[in-house]
N, C-alpha and C positions, 0 to 999 in steps of 0.2 A: 625186078624188085617192087613191091607194092610199099605206099605209104605206111600201110599198118606194121609191116616188117622193119622198116626204119623206127617207126616210133618203139617197136618192141625191144630193139636192140638199144636205143636210147634209155628205156626204162631199165632194162637190165643192169646197163652201165651205172646207172644212178643207185639202184637196189644194192649193188655190190660195194659202193661206195661208202655205206652206212658204217662199215667196219673200219675204215680209217678214221673217219670222223670220230667215233667213239674210242679209238685208241687214242689220239691225240687229245680228247678232252679228258681221258686218265692221265696220259704220260706227260703232258706241259706242266700240269702244278707238280706233278711228282719229281720231274727233272730238276724244275728250280727248286724246291724243298731239299731235294737230296745232293745237291751240286752247288747251288748258288747260282743267282742272276748272272753273272759273269759267264761261267760254265754253260749255263743254258743258251747264252748268246753265241757262244763259240759252237755249240753244238748246233744250233738253228741256223747259223751261216754257212756251217758244213753241210748240212740237209739240203739247204737253199743251192748249194752248188748241184748237188744230184738232181734236184729238179730242173736245173737249169738247162741240163742235156736235154730235154724235151725241145728247148729253144736253139740248141747248139749243134744240131744234125744236120746244117746247111741244106735243109729241105729235102735231103736226099729219101728219107722215110715217108713223107708226105708223097713226092714224086712217084715213089714206088708203089705206095698204095694206090695213087690214081690210076697210075699205067695197068696195074694187076687187076684192079677193079672194071677196068674198060674190057679186057679180054673176055672172048665168048667162050662157052664151055668145051667147044670143041678145038680150042686154040692149040697148034702143036705144042707138045711139050718142051722142044728145044727153047722156045720162045720165051716161055716161063723160066725155065733155067737161066736164059740169058738176062732176063729182068731182073731176077733174083739174084743171082751172083754178082751181076754188075754193083747193084746197091749194096750188097753185103761188102764186098771188097772196097768200096768207096766209103762206107761207113767206117768200117775198120780203120782205112788210113786216116780219115778224120780224127778217129780217137786217140791214133798213135801221136798224132801232133799235138792233141791237148795233153798227153802224157807227158811229152817233152818241155811243153811250155809249164806244165805246173811243176815239174822237177827244177825248173830255173828260177820260177816267179813265185813259188809258194812262201819263202822267207820275207818277200817284200809285201805280198799281199797280207799276212798275218801282223807285221808290223804297222802296215796302212790301218786295219781294222782294230787292233787292241792297243789302247793306251795301258792296260794293266801289263806291265811286264812280265807278273807271275802266270799269266794265262797266254802268253806268248807263244811259249813252244808247243803247249796244247793245241793252239789254233794252226801253226806250222804244219803239225801232224797231221790234223785233220785235212788240211787243204792239199798236202803233199799226195796223201792215200787216195783221197777222193780222186785227185787230178790223174794220177798214176791209172787208176781204174776206170779211166775215160772210156775206151775200147768196149768193156763190159757193158756199161752203161747204156753206151747209144748202140749197141748189137740189140740189146733187148727191146729197146724203144722201136729198133728197125723191125724186129722180128713181131710185136703186136701189130705195126702196120701192115704187115702183110697177112696175117690172119684176118684183121678188120676188112681188108680188100675182099674177103672171101666171107665177109657176114660173120664170122666166128667170133664174134663178141663174149661169148659165154667163156671163151680162154683167155682172151686178152683182159677183159674185165676181171676175172677171177685171178689172175696173175698180178694186175695192177693194185687190186685192193689187199693181196695178201702182202705183197712187197711194202707198201704204203705202211700197213698196220705196223709190220715188224720194224720198219724205220723208226716210228715214234715211240715204239716199244724197248728199242736197242738199248737205252741207258738203264732199264731194269735189272739187267744181268750184272754190269758192273757195280752197281749201287748195293745190290744182295751181298757181292762179293768183296765189296770194300774197295775197289779199284777206280782207278781215274776214268772220268768218263770217255776218254780217247779210247777204250776197250770197246765201246758200242760199234767202232767201225767193223770189228772182226765179225759181229752179229751180222751188218749190213752187207758185208761183202760174201760172206758166206751165204745168206738169202740170194742175192744176186746170181751167185755162180749156180745155184740150184734152179733157179727161175730161169736161167739161161738155156740149161739143159731140157728143161720142161718145155719151152718154146719152141726151140730145134726139133723136137721130135713132132710136136703139134703141126708147126710149120711144114714139116718134110712130107706129112702125110695129108694135108690140106691142098698142097700146090702139086702133089704128085712129083716131087723133085727127083730127078735122076742124079746117080753119083759121076755126073761130069761137069767141072767147074767151067763153064761157059761166061766168058768176060768181054763185052763188046764195047769197044773205044766210043762208038757212036752212042751207046746205050748209056754209058757213063756220061758223057757230053751231055745228051738231051737231059738226064737227070740233075746235073749240076747248073744246067741253063735255066731250065723249069724250078729248079731248087733255089736258084741266085736270089731272085725276088722274095720268095718265100723265107729264105734265110735274113734277109733284110728285115722283114716283118718279125721272123723270130727274135732276132737281136734286138730289134726295138721292143718287142713286147716284154723281152728280159728287163730291158732298162725301165720300162713303165712300171714293172711290178716290184722288181728288187732293188733299183738303185738308192731308192729313200733310205732303206736300212743301212746300207755302207754309207751314206752320206752322213747319216746321223751319227752312226759310230765313229766316224772320223772326226766330227765337230763337237759332238756331245759327250762320248764314251759309252764304254758296254753298259753300264748301269741304266743309263737313260736308254739307250737302245731297247734293253730289255721289256720296257713298261711298252714301248711302241710295238716291238714284235710280239707280245703277247696278245695284243690287240690284233695285230695285223693277221697274226696266224689263225686266231679264231675265225674273223670274216672271211679270210681266204680259203677257208674249208668250205665256205660256199661255193667255190668254184668247182667242187665236185658235182654240184647240182647242174651248173650250166653246162659244165665241160663234159659230163657224162650225157646229158640228155642231147648234146650238140654233136658228139662224135660220132656218130652213126650216120650223120645226114652227109659228112664230107664223102667217102665213097658213092653214097647213095646219089646225092646230085651228079658227082663224076660222071656215073653210069646213064643218069638221065639225060643229062645233057648230050653225052655222046649219042644217044637214042633218039635224041629230038622230042622228049617225053616233058615238055614244058609246064604242062599243067600239073605235074606231080610236083615239079620244083616249086613253082608259085604256091600250090595247095600246102606243102610241107613248112615253107617258109612263114606263111600267113599264120598258121597254128602255132608255129614254135615261137613266134614274136609273142603273140597274146598268151600263150601259157606260160612264157619265160617272165612276162610282166607281172602277171598275177601271184606267180608262186614267189618270185623273189620280194615283191613288194611287201607280202606279208610277212615273210620271214625276216627281213631287212627292218621292218617297222617294230617288229617285236624285239630284235635284239638292240636297235637303236633307243627305244624307249627304257629296256629293262638293262641298260649295258652296267649301271653300277651294281645291281642285284647279281648280275651274272656273274662279273670278274670277282665279285666278294665271296660267292659260293663255289667259284671254279678256283680261285687261286687265294687272295687274303683282301682284307678291306683296305689294307695299304696301297695294293696293286689297283684297287678301284678307284681310290683317291687320286691317284696320278693318271690311270688311263681310261676311266670310265667315258669322258667326252671325247677321247680320240678314237674310242671303239665306235661310237655313235656316229661320229662325222665319217670314218672309214667305212661303216656300212653301206652309207649310201654310194661313197665310191664303188664299192664292189658290186652294188646294184647297177651303176651304169656299165661296168666290165662286162657284167652278164648280158646284159640287153646288146651289147658289142660284139658278141662272141657270134652269134648268128649271121649278121650281113658279111662279118669277115670271113668265116669258113665257107659261105656260100660263094663269095667272089672268089675265093681262091680255087674253090671245087670248079668254077666254069672256066678259070684261065685268066682271071685279072689279078693274079699275085702282084703284078709290075705296079698297078694303079694302087693295090693295098699298100705295099711296100714303100712306095713314095711317099705315101701320105704318113704312115705311122714311123717311117724313118724320121722325117722332117719333125713330126709333132715329139718324138722320144729325145731329139736333141734339145728343143726347146722346154720339155719337161725336165731335163735334169739341171739345166741352167736355172730355171724356176724353183725347181726343190732346193737347190744349193742356196740360193739367194733367201728363200723362205725359212729354211732351217737356221741358217746363219742370224736372220733376224727374229723368228718367232719360235724356234726351237721345234720338237717333233709336230706341234700341232699346225706349223706353217706346211709341213710334209703331207699333212692330212688333206688340208684344204686343196692343195696343189693335187692332190690323187683324185679328189672329186670333181675338179674342174677339167682335168684330164680325161676322165672316163666319160663326163659328158659330151665333150666335144669330139671324141671318138665315136661314140655311138651316133651322135648327128650325123657327122661327116660320112660312116660307112654306110649309114640308113639311106642317105641321099644317093651315094653311089649305086647301090643297090636297087633303088628306085628307079633310077635311070636306066638301069639294066634290064628290069624285069618288071615291074609293076607300072612304072610310067605313069603315075598320078600326078593330076595337075595341080599346083600349088594350093588352090582353095580346097580341092577335095582332100589333099594330103593333111591341110589344118585341121578339116573338120572330123578326120579321123584321128588325128592326134591330140587333139585338145582336151578331149574328156579323161586320156590317161595322163596327160601333162598336169591336169587339175588333181587328179589323185594322188600323183607324185608330190607336188606341191604340200598338199594337204596333210601328208602321210610325214614329209619331213617338218613342217611345221609344228606338228602335234608332239613328234616325238622329242624335240629339243624343248619345246614348253613345259614336258612332262618329267625331264631329267631329275629335277630335283623333288617331283612329287612324291607323297606317300605311295608305298608299294600297292595299297588296296585300291588307290584310285587310278593308277596303271592298268591295274589287272581289268577294273570294269570299263575303262576306255577300250582297252585291247579286245577284250571280249565282244563289244559292240561293233568295233570295226572287222573283227574276224565273221562276223555276220553281214556285215555290209558289204566286203568287199566280193565275197561269190555271188551275192544278189546283183551287184553291178555287171560282173562278168557276164552270168547267164541272162541277164536283162540285156545287155548288147549284143550277145549271141542269137537271144530269141527275136530281138526286133530285126537283126538282119535275115534272118531266116524268114519272118513274117513280110518283110519287105520284097525278097525274092520270091516268096509266093504269091504275093500280090501282082509281081510283074509278070510271072509266068500265065497267070489268070488273064492279064490284059492282054498279053501276046497271043495267046491262044483264042480270045474273042475275036482279035483284029484278024485273025488268019481264017 
């Protein structure tokens, strides 16, 4: 596999995620207006449960993806069957455990997050239904990973985009029919059942699976061992991304958390950018590492980090500067009054999250999941404690600030780990490489908050200038690097 193919897969993933973003932009204000902020909060927390299964597969999906990606084209079919069915049985068993837990604890969870007694039964039905369908959600995630191990992102990306779009649009049917928002669960579950059938057909053909159920204890053990630290990282990532909304709902109520969720959901859609671009790198890096193609790994990581910085800094700066106007147009002026500053702060938290994804996925692809898991687990525990204290003292804004600080620390720590593993830049050289980008980031943050209450025309003029300066800065640095490399090659040629 070449670097260009990995990049094409990443861009394909990104392109398909435009549809869920558009669906969310339409559906969120519609859901709030049709059912009210309390019902929207319950729906959003329920959908969060579906998203969390990406983090709750105990590393089995990632471990199977890595194992299948390493296989050569002439590998015996029975070995492919053994890996696939060992992982499938394991992931379904995990799903059944979650179903049992949901059946027992759904009432307690609904009571914990909903202070509104009228909404508590709806919340319980949401959590109960989503929990019982755990095997379905987990198996779909597993099948996508198997397809991606064969670089068939056209199927996994399409499936992910269609399902996510339908999830966001699912409240439209009950709204039109005059039913309660919990009816959207039927739309969500039906779409996932159809999706599973589609993925089963594509995976069977892609892996040339035989009708023989081969399950190996050794394979299951290897997957769970490799996935154990991935699980720690996944559970920690779950806490880092979603614990704050549950903390706010417990301490401040569903109405207040609705303001936070609206802002967070808007900027969290940016995860479709960095998640899609880097998703193709995991199987590619695992394959290159196994074959000793280290130059390809350093090349894709260097390009990904720089490209991610400039794409995200432009998008985040625009959102943070125009947060008040975006929320006013998207939902209402009342929402903008309560949530504009939160949206601006959260935007830069998402920026650091985006920058941390590349080193995290690279480290896990090369087998350093224990290192990543240890750090992220310790960080997540500290994050939950700080979030609880910050929300208790400062309300939702406290959670926003802690979210930004956490993202920054994670990006720095994982980058240092990756540098030690692959790049091995010395402190002075590393500082020289990082300093220009750090200055751009600080300038963007300062400007965004300074312009938060400025007239719209002034904001647009400043952003227009920045949109010209950012690309010039990026290409200027790239050209400078190419010139230095050309000069070095000339000197070396003359000396030889």
